N, C-alpha and C positions, 0 to 999 in steps of 0.2 A: 678370416676363418669362416667356413661355411656353417650352415645351420646344423648339419650332422656333427661337425667338430665341436660346436658350441654345446650341443646337447650332451655329447660324451664328456666334455670337460665339466659341465654342471653336474652330471651324474657322478663323476669321480670325486668332485668336491663334496657332494652330499654324502657319498659313501665314507669319505675320510672323516667327515663330521660325525657320522653315526658311530664309526669305530672309536673315535676320540671320546664321544659321550659314553659309549659302553664301557670304556676303560677308566672313566673318571667319575661318572655320575653314580651316587650311592643308590642302593636298593634296600628295601626294608627287610633284609634277611641277615642271618648269621650262619656261619659255618661251624659245625661241630666235628672236631677231629680227635684222634687218639691223643690223650694228654700224657704227661709223665707218670710213671709208676714209682712208688717209694717202698722200700723194704722197711716195715715197721720195726724189724729187729736190728736195723742198721743205723746209719747216720745220714744227715743231710747238711751240707755246708760245714762239715767237720764236727757236727754236734749230734749226739744220739737222739733219735726221734722219740724213743721212750727211755726214761731213766728210772731205775728203782733205787731210791735212797734209803739206806738203813738195812740193806740186805744184799748179799752177793748175787749177782745176776748169773743165770745159767747160759751156757753157750749152745748155739744151734747150728747144725750143718747146712740147713736149707734157708729158705726165705719165706716171708709172709708179706706180699706186696699189695698195698692198696692201689687202686686204679683211679684215674681221673679223665675228664673230658676237657679238651682245649676249645675255648670259644673264641672265634675270630669275628670281630665286629667290623662295621664300616666297609661292607663289601660293595664292589662295583658289579655291574651286570656280568662282565667277563669273569670276575672272581666267582660269582654264583654259578655260572655255567660250568667253569672248571670243577667246582665242588660237586655239582650234580653228577658229573661224568667221571669223577676220580675213582669211585668205588671204595674209597677209604674214609670218606667224610659224608656228612649229611648237611643239607642246606634247609633251614627251617625259618618260618616267620620270626622276625626279631622279637615280637611281642610275647612269644613263648618263653623267652629267656629274660627279657626286660619288659614287664607289663607296662602298658601305657600310663597307668595311674601311679607309677613309681619311678623315681629317678635312678640312674645307674648307681649312684652312691648308696641309695637306700637298699637296692638289690644286693650290692656288695656287702653292706653291713649286715643284712639278714643272713647271707651266706656265711659270713665270718662267725656270727653268733651261733648258727646251726652247727658249724664245725666245732666250736668250743663245747657246745652241748653234747655233741657226739662223743667227745673225749670224756666228759663227765659220766655219761651213761656207760661208756666202755669200761671206765674204772669201776663203777658200781657193780656191773655184771661180772667182771673179771675177779674182783675181790671176793664176791659171793661164791664163785666157783672154786676159789682157792681156800675157802673155809672161813671167810670173814663176813658174816651176815650183816645186813643193814639193820640198824636199830632206829625204828620210827619213834622218836621221843617227843613227848608233849612239852611244849615250852610255855603255853598259856592256855587257860580255860576260860571260855566266855561266861560271864556272870548271868545268872538267871536262867540258864539252860540246863536240861537234864544231866549233861556230862559233868556239871559243876559238883554234883553230889557224889560223884564216883572218882573222877580223875584229878590228878594234881601235876604240876610241872615236875618233870623228871621221870614220870612214868613212861615205860616203853610199851607201846601197843604191839601185841604179838599175834592176835587172831581176831577175826570177825566171823561169828557164826561157825566157828571151827576151822575156817580157812586161814592159812598162814599169811601174815602180813610181811611180805618180803621186800617191800619198798614203799615209798610214799605214794607212788603211782598205784600200787596194788591196793593200798588202804582206800584211796579215792574211788577206785573201781568197785571195791566191795561195798562201800557206803552207798554209792549211786546205783547199785544193782537193785535196790528196793526203794519203794516210794518214801518220801519224807513222812515222818511220824511213825515209821516202823521201829519196833524195839529190837535192837541187835544185841547179841551176846558178845561182848567185847572182852577179849583176854588181854591182860597186861601184867607187867612185873613192876614192883616197887621195892627198891633196895634189895633186889634179887629174889623177892618173894612173889610167886605167881598167884594171880587171882582172875576171876571171871565175874562180870556184872552185866546186867541188862541196862542199856542206854538207848533212849529213843532219839532218833534223828529229828532235825528241824529243817524247814525249807529256807534256803539262802535267798539272797536278793534276786537271783536268776531262777528261783524255783527248784533248783537241784538240792538233794538231801545233803545235810551237813551234820557232822558230829558235834560241832561247837568247840573245837580245840584248834590251836595253832601247833603245828608239828615241825620237827627238825630232823633232817636226814643225817644220821651218824653211822659211821662204819669203821670202828677202831681196827687198826692193823699196825703191826710193828715196823712198817716201812711206808714211805711216801712214793707215789707215782707222779712223774712229771712228763709232760709232752712238749716237744720242741719242734713244731712244724705248723707254721701259720700262714703259708701262702696258698693254701688250698681252701676252698669254700664248700659249704653244704654239709649235710649229715652222712653222706654215703660211705665214709671211711670207718663208721662205727664198728662194724663187724671185725675188720682187720686190726683195728686198734685193740679191741677186746682180746683177740687171739694173741696179739703181740705182748700184751701185759701178762697174760697167763703163761706164755712160753718163756718169758724172761724170769718168772718166779718158779714155775713148776720144774722139777728136775727132769721130767720127760721132755725130750725134744719133739715138739708137736709136728715139726715139718718132716721128720724122718729123712732129712737130707734132700728134700724135694723143693723146687722153686714154685711156690704156690701163690697165685694171685686171687683177688676176689673183690667183692663190693657188697654193700648192703647197710642200711641203717640199723641201729640197735636201740632198743628202749630199755628202761630200767629193769624190766622183767625178762630181758634176754631174747625178745622177739626180733627177728631179722625182717626188715621192711624193704619194699621195692625202691628202686632208684631210676634215674634217667640216664640215657646215653650208653646203655649196655653194649650196643654194637661197637662203638668206639673204644670202650673199655676192654672188650675182648681183643680187639686188634692191638691195643697198647700192651696188653699182657703178653700176647704172643711175640710182639716185637722185642720185648724185654726179657724173653727167655723162659716165661712161665710154662709149665707143663700140665698144670691143673688150674681150674678156675672155679671158685666158690660163688654161686649165683643165688640171689634171693629166689625163693620158690615162686613168688608172684611175678618174677621176670623170666621164668623158664621158657614160656612160649616165645617171647621176643628173642631170647638168647638162642633157642633152637633155630629160629628163622634167620639168624645172623651168625650161625656157627662158623668157627674158624678151624680149619683142618689142623689136627694134631693138638687140640686144646679141649680135652673133655671137660664138661661143665657139671659140677656137683650141685645138687638141689639142696638148699638149706632154708629152713623156716625159723629155726631157733639156734641159740648158741650151742645147745646140746646136740643138735643135728650136725653143726660144724665140727664139734669135738669128736663126735662119733665117726664122721667122714674122715677126719685126719687120722684117727686110730685105724680105720679100715685101710687107708693108704699105707700106713706104716706096716700093717700086717699083710700087705700085698693082696688085699681084697678090694673088690669094686664097690664103692659107696653108691647110694642112690643118685642117679644122674638125671639131668633135665631131659 
């Protein structure tokens, strides 16, 4: 074999080695793609995603679909290149999904916990919109603090300086809105009798104001809400869970016969928060037949930059925004869009 032939053979071997390495060697990236969507009014694996025990559920002609992102790990260089050019996925550094200071198990556990918490907040907000308010109830009063002279276990705290206490979160926010040592006008009920008294806050171990009581979140309702969907992680299904619970109890069909998809976190006060992966969620929603998408207000710029043809995006910042938007759609009006 001549020198030229040997050179060509060596080049071919090196090229094959490079191709083999590109197809087998891992790279520190993950691929984000459109994940499955689930109708919160329907079933998964033969079981209802939301069940209302103790009350007949109402039927709906449309759907309320939560959206997800599929994360593909252990990419090779060829996988990453295909993802970059697919137009349907995003390839991002692995550390954005799996921080280097946490194991995969820890990340998965955190996502699972966030998912459960989103269901709890969804139930809280939905029940309040259905007419079953939260009762922030005192279970213990710290000895030697100003609250001891006023509050007792069993009292329900209703207001702080005239502002309604609609959740445990709201009570904490109202207390921390003013410096420790401030005298607050605290409204409460005891055995059904309303009263108001001045109580000075104290500084906790971290320096933040405290009222000096242990509270419990109660929300009496003549039915129970159960969720049966545990293979999805993170808090981003909160908004759609909330709407699903309301729709199953309220005689009004929130969907108006439309297949609606959406995403967004929900807190106990009904605020809709931003999420990640909205480009992939939009594509998943369109793939599964949605004709409207509810997007968190904080994600609207990103959503507009990744708009999907034929899928209008409705801007929502609170549960009230979402309910008003659904009413507008039922009445054939255009809700506020991103």
